[in-house]
C-alpha positions, 0 to 999 in steps of 0.5 A: 543464522541470527534470531531475527532472520529465523523469525523472518523465515517463520513470517513467510509461513504465516499465510499458510497457517492463518486464513485471509492474512496479507503478507507483503515482502520486498528484498533483492533477487534470489533471497527466496522470498516466493520459495514457501508459496511455490515449494512448501505447500501443495495447497498454495498457488504462485502467479508469475504474471497478470491475471483476471478478476475472473481467475482470481474471484470466479465468474459472474453467477458462480459458474466457477470458483476463483483462486481465492476460494480454491487455494489456502494462499495466492502469492504473486512473485512480482508485485509490480505485475499488478500495474499491468492488470485491469483496474477491476482486479485491483479494486477487487483485491483491495476489498478482499484483502480488507474483509475477505468478502468482495462482489461478483455482479449482484452476488456477494462472495467470500474467501479464505485464501491469504494473499502473499505479494513479493517484489524488489526494493525501490531505489531509496538508498535505504536498502541497508536500513531495511535489511537491519530494521523492523517497522511497527505501525500502529494507526489510531483513529483520535475521533473513534469514528471509523472513518476510512483514511488514505494513509499510504503516503503518509505511512511511506513518509513516516517509514523513510523518516524513521529509517533515515533518522530524519524528522519531516519538516514542521507544520506539513500536511501530506495529501494524496494516497498510494495504490497497491502498485505504488502510483500516486493517487490524487484528491478530488478536492483540495478546499476542505483538507487545506482548510482543516489543516490551516485551521490546525497550524499547518503551513505547508502542504505536500500536494500531488502534481495532478492536483496543481490545478485544484489549488486555484480552487482554495481561498486566498486565505489558504494560498497566503498561509499554506505553501504547496509542495508538489510531487509526482512520485512517492520517492520525491514526496518522502525526500521533500517532506523530509528536507532531503536533497 
């Protein structure tokens, strides 16, 4: 067993040792991704299907506690099941994963349970690269103003770029975001992002297909200088951004 594989096995134990630690592991079936959560500790719960806000975060008014207040770790055996859950589950989970706190009705609540999500790799022809590569990510706010940024899709493209050793096409703006289920999230408006991008030298813009009509709202100057590249899914976005077929 290589040193790297040993470290990966140890990483699976971190949610059992650290409070409010979020772990996502993607890999083939039968590789023991959820084994630690299911078998090692009696203080961990593994979800094998969709659940509800009340089950995860408790009932309104605090009548009963949710899983994040009872267990040390809450795991999801198949992250794709999140797509089948109500939108309220996803939004509440996102808030909880960021801060360990969430809102139930008029009352604020908190929990210490770590979140562990497991799933299969998507078909991006990068299975071998993922098996032998580690990705380290550092996000820097150059303006130091702590403004939230939707960087899910940008990170995804950057990861594929690193694994494929293929640089993105020049002067490209990447718009849109990824939901926790891997779905594309469009923008409310394209006017300001494209204007700022053009002023800073962008000549192409990767735009979610659902924002195609919004492109008609931008000025003629932007239309003349910024070429739109539309996409409907993360894989298409990544391959178009890297100029790959």
